[in-house]
N, C-alpha and C positions, 0 to 999 in steps of 0.2 A: 448441219442445219436441215439438209434434206431428210436425214434419218428422223429428226424430230418431227418433221412434217408428215411422217408416215410412209415414206417411199422405201423404208428399209435400208439395210446396209449392203453396199456393193463396192466393187473396186472404184467405180466412178464417184461414189460418195465417201470414199475413204479419206479421213481428215489429212493423212500424210500426203496422199496424192493431190488433195485439194490445195494444201499448203505449197506443194511444189509448183503449182500452176499460178500462184499469186504473182501479180505484176511487181517485179523487184523494185522498180523505180518508185511506185506508190508505197511499197513497204518501207523503202529507205526514207521516204518523206515522213512516214508515220513514226519511224524510230527517231528521226530528228525532232519531231514534235514531242515525242515522249520524253526526250531529254529536258525540254522546257517544262513539261508537266511535272515530272518527278523533282526537278529543281524547286519549282514553286511549292510542291508538296513537302519537300524536305524543309524548306523555310518555315512553312506553317507548323510542322511538327516541332522543330527546334524552338520556335517562338512560344508555342503552347506549353511545351515541357519546361522551358526556362522559367516562364511565369509561375507555373504551378509549383515547381520545386523551390523557387525563391520565396514564394509566399509561405510555403510550409516551413522552410528553414527560418524565416524571420519570425514566424509565430511560435515555433517550438524550439528547434535546435539546428545550428548550422551543420551538424553532423549528417543531416538528411542529404545535403548536397554531395558529401563525400560518399555516402552509402549508394546514392544514385549512380555516381560515376563508376563505382566499382561493380555494380550489378551486371552480371554477364548478359542478361536479356537486353538491357539498354544498349550495351556495346554492340551486340549482334544486330539488333534492329536498325540502329542508326548507321552502322557500317554497311548494312544491306542497302539502305537508301542511297548512301554515297556511292557504293559500287554500281548500283543500277544507273545512277546519273552519269558516272564516268564512262560506263560501257556504252550507253546510248550516244554520248558525245563523240567518243572515238569511232564508233561505227559510222555515224553521220559524217564525220570529218574525213574518214579514210575512204569510204566507198562512194562518197559524194563528189570526189574529185575526178578530173578527166583522166588522170593516170590510172585510177582504179574505178572504172565505171560500175554502175549498179549491177550490170550483167554478171559481174564476177562475185556478187554478194553471196557468201555461203548460206546454206539453209539455217545453220545454227545461229548465225548472226542476225537472222530474221526473227526466228521464234523465241530465242533465249531472252533478249531484252524485253519483248512483249510479255512473256511469261513473268519476268521479274517485275515489270511494271504492274501487271495484274496482282501479283503477290503483295506489292507495296500498298495498293489500294485496298486489298482485302484485309490486311492486318492492321490498317490504320485505326479503326474503331476499337478492336480488341487491345491494341497497344495503348491507346488513350485510357481505356479502362484499367489496364495494368498500372499505368503511371499514377492515376488517381488513388488506386489501392496501395501503391508503393509508398506514397507520401502520407498515408494515413498514420497518425501517431501511434495507434495500437500496433500496426505492423512494424513501425520503427522501433518500438519498445521490444518486440519479439526479436528483431534482428540484433539489437544491441546486446540483449541478454545472451543470445546465441553466440555472438562474437566473444563476449566475456568468458563463457564456458569453453569455447574453442581455444582461447588463449591460455586458460588453465591447463587444458590438455596438451598444449604445445610447449609448456614450460620446460620439459625435459630436453627439447631440441633447441629452443631459442633462449632460454635463461631469462635474465633480467628484463629484456625488451617485452617479453610476454606478460610479466607482471605490470609493466607500465601500460600495456594495452588494456589490461583488466581495469586499472584505475581510470583510464581514459573513458572506457565504456560506462563505468559507474558515474563519472562526472557528467557525461552526456545524458544519461538517464535522469540524473538529478536536475540538470538544466531543463530538460523537457518537462519535468514535473513543475518546476518553478515557473516556466513560461506558460504552462497550461493554467496554473492557478491565477496568474495575472489576468487571464482572459476568462476566469471563472469556470474552467473546464475541470471540474473536480473529478470526473470519471477518469480522466487521463492521469491525474496525480495518484489516484487509487491503483490504476493499472501499473504505474511505475513502482508503487509500494509492493504490489503483488510480484512484480518481476524481481525486485530485490530479494524478497523472501524466497522465491523459487530458485534464484541464483545461489543463495546460501544453502538451500536444501540439496541442490545438485552437487554443490561443492563438498558438503559434508559426506556425501556418499562415496567420494573418491579421495578425500583428503589423506586417508591412511596410505594411499598409494603414492603420494607426492613425496619428494625428497625433503629433508629438513631445511635445505637452503631456501626453499620456497617460502617458509614461514618466518625467515629472518627479516626484521625491519632494518634494512641497511641499504647502502648505495643510493640510487636515484629514488627508490621508494621512500626512504627516510626524509627526503626533501619535499615530499608532497605536502601541500598546505595543511592537510589534516593531521600530519605527523611531525612537521618540522619543529613544533614547540613542545613535543612530548618529552617529558623528563627521561633521562637514560634509565632510571630505575623502573619506570613504567614500561619503557620500551623492552627491557629485558624480561618482563613478565609475560609479554605476548609470545605465544607459541603455537603449537598445532591446534589447540583448542582455545577458543576465545582470542584469536590472533588478529593480525592487522586487517584481514578482509572483513571479519565481523565488525571490528571497530569502524572501518571505513563506511560500511553500509549503515550501521546504527547511527553514525554521525550525520549521514544524510537524512535519516529519519528525524533526528533531533532538530536539524536545521529546518526541514519542512514543517515540523511541529511548531517551532518557535516563530516562523514567518507567518503562520496563519492563526495566531492568537487573536481572538475577537471576531474572527470570521472563518468560514470553511471548517467549522468544528467537526463536521462529519469526517473530514480528512484526518484531523488530529485523533479522533476516536479510532479510526481505522488503523492508524499508525500504532496506537496502543494495542489494538487487537493483534496485529501482526507481530509485535514485540513479544506479547504473551505466547503466541504460537511458537515463535522461534525459541523461547526459553524452554518450552516443553519438548520441542522436537529436536533439540540440539544433540541429545543422546551423548552427553559429555560425562564420562565417568568421574572426572575431577571437578565437575560443576563450574568450570571456569567460564564457559559461555553463559550459564545461568547467572552467575555473579555479575557478568558484564551486562546482561539484560536488566537485572535489578538496578544497576547503576543508572541505566538510561531511563528506567521507569522513574527513579528518583529525580533525574534531570527533567523529565516531563513535568513532574509535580512542581519543581522549583520554577521552571519557566512559566507555568500556568499561574502560579502565585505571584511571581514578579510582574507578569503581564496582566494581573488582576482579571483573569478569565476564569471566573468561578464555575461556569457551566462546563468548560472543557476539563477542569480539574475533577469535577463531579463524574465525568465519563471515564477519565483515566483511573480513578479510584475503583470504579466498578470492574475494570479489567485487572487491576492489581489484586483485588480480592479474589477474582476467579483464578488467577494464577496461584495464589496461596492455597485455594481449595484443591486445585489439581496437584499441587505438591504434596498436600496432606494425603490425597487419595493414593499417591504412589509411594508414600512412606517417608518423604523428605520433610519431616515435621519441623526441624530446626530452621530450615529456610523459610517456612511459613511463619514461624515466630519472628524471624528477622524482618519479614515483610510487614507484620503487624506493628513492630516497633517503628518502622519507617512511616507507616500510615499515621500512627499517633503523632510522630514528630511533625510531619507536614500539616496535619490537622491543627496542631497548636501554633505552628508558624502562620498558617492562614488566619487563625483566630487573632493573632497579634497584628496581622496586616489588615484587620477589619473585614476579613472574609468570614463572617461568623458562621454562615451556613456550612462551610467546609468542615468545621469541627463536628457538626451534627451528622454530616455525611460519613465522616470517618467512624463515628460511633455506630451508626447504623450498619456500615459494612463490616466492622469488627464483630458486631453482634451476630450477623449472618455467618461470618467465618467461624465463630465459636459454636453456633448451632451445628454447622457442618462437621466441625471437629468432634463435637460430642457424639453426634450420630455415628461417625466413623470410628469412635472409641480411640481417638488419637491421643498419644501421651502428651501432646502439646496443649491440650485443652486448658489445663490449669494455668499455664504460662500465658496463654492468650487471654484468659479471663483477667489475670493480674494486669496485663497491659490495658485491657478494656476499661478497667476501673480507674486507671490513671489518666484517661482521656480528658476528663473535665478537671480543670485546675481549681483548687479551692479559692473562693472569694469571700471577702468579708460580708456578713449578713447585711442586707439592705443596700449593697453597692449597686451601681448602675449595670454592672456586668452580670449580676446574679440571674436576672431574668433570661439572659441570652444563653445561659447554661441549662435552662429548664428542659430544653429539647434533648440534651444528652441524658439527663435523668430519666426522661420518658423512655428513651431507648433502653436504658438499663432495666426499667420496669418491664418492658416488652420482652427482653431476654429472660428475665426471671420467670415470667409466666410460661415461656417456651420450655425452660428447664424443668419447671414444675410439672408441665404436661408429660414430660418423659420420666418423671419420678426422681429427678436429680435435685433433691431438696438441699443437699449440702452446698452446692454452688449457688442455688437461689438464695440461701441464707447469707452467703458471702456478699451478694449484691445488696441484700437488705441491710446488712451491717454497714456497708459503704454509704447507704442513704439514710442511716439512722439519725444523723444530725440535721437533716433537712427540716425546715419548719412545717408544721402540720398543714397549713394552708397551701403550701407549694405541693406537698404530696397529694393533697385532695384535688388540686388543680390537675395534676398529672393523671390521676385515676379517672377523673371526670372526662378528660380529653380522650383517653384510650377507650372508655366506655361509650363515648358519644360518636366517635368517628366510624362511619359505616362504609366508606368508599375505599376499596382495596387499591385502586389506581388513582394516580394524580389527576386533578381536574384540568390540567393543561397538558399538551402533548410534549412528552420527552422520550428520548430513546430508552431510558430505564423504566419509565412509566409507573414506578411504584410510589405509593403514598406512605411516607415514613411514619405517619401518625396512626396508621391502621393496625389494629390488633386482629390477627386471624381468628376465625370463629372457634377453632379448636383450642385456642389459648384463653378465650374469654372466661370460661368457668374458673380459671385459676387467678383471675385478677383480684377478687376479694380475698382469696387465700393469701396472696402475697402481701396486700396492704393491711391485712388483719394483724400482722406482726408489728405495726406502728400504733402507738398510743394516741388517742385523742382525735382520730379521724372520723368524720361523719360518713354515713353510707353513701353509695353512689346516687341513690334516688333522692337524697336530701340536698344534692349539689346541682345547681343549674349548669348545663354544659357551657363551659367558658369559651369554646372555640368560636372564632369569628370567620372561619373559612366559608366560602360560598356554599350554599345548599342547593 
């Protein structure tokens, strides 16, 4: 203190010599009081920590409590508080007696507890900051993902218990996502989805190094709720690629998707995006993982239709089409054709379920897929066109359903103009032949709508944002060329724009 006041440093102001001259009785009293202070401080720390951890565990997942107890920093800090309290108590009890007077108090017994008390006070606020950061759901997600990856790496040493640890971590992540969605924390659910995708990506990088026994769906693993009802024939199909870990994670995707029908559609759309990414990134030579992802895409569509969530199905179809485009780009044309067949099937299922707009969405997405395929000169283009022309089911003329299929015919005309703009008259002629039996007034109505719509984006906000009825400017010169092949149609100028959309 003298040195701080400017007297400089000398033997008289040496802290060690100053400490040696402290009244030992007074110092002993201070140590005894320190025991009371640190005890009260420890009680405050335990109370605050218990409340914060319990609230986080109740809101998200009970695994937070287990993770907190296992965290080395928590063990070290709380143990240090307890050790400081015990040391102060023993020093006060030992050297405060008549048998061991304060005069016999060692120097270390004086400054060590005081230094430890000082450390307890200094680390208090940083430790609270650590606790609040620890119970953050985003940090919990990272820890659970890291534990699952560590368990995969430990399989060679621990065997089946390591696989169960992986399942437990996945279940805890799924519980965290479900709990967050109950409180409308969609960001947390998306972070869990990201963690699942990252976990699979890391797993794929090391799966070739794992023994075959890791991929067998047997033992305690087969009794997991997601696998207990799996047919033996399906169980035997699961292997190194598209195996139980992929199924487990994608089933969590499907459960989160199904539980949020009608609300949190952004989470459902994000799940579809991640499924598409996994299908492309799987790097599976046998395409088993790709096939698995297609099955779950179909399950998303079925769940959306059964839940009558047209908007979510609309978003899933967008991702399904993008997946088909990416497959065409890398040369997997047959898988793209398979996707187109699935899209047509679910569009017609939605149509039968009175989700009429779903069929128009399917038609629009298939037309974009065909444009992409034709531009890439894919051999799948003709097969895709054949599927596209089967999207609308023939109806009896004059039936109530006929008008509802008018939008599909409009999409066909849009595709024809796109093909004509690229000089593909043969495929445009196929579309014209398919529409040849349409009544002239319906064809005129389609032409007038395409000619009159000038807004490329939809007039309400949607994630896709596209206006299905808009004909791009570069395709408009070919509109009359396409409709010139039909007899008895008036010119565009002679028809009043029939659209009733807002202007």
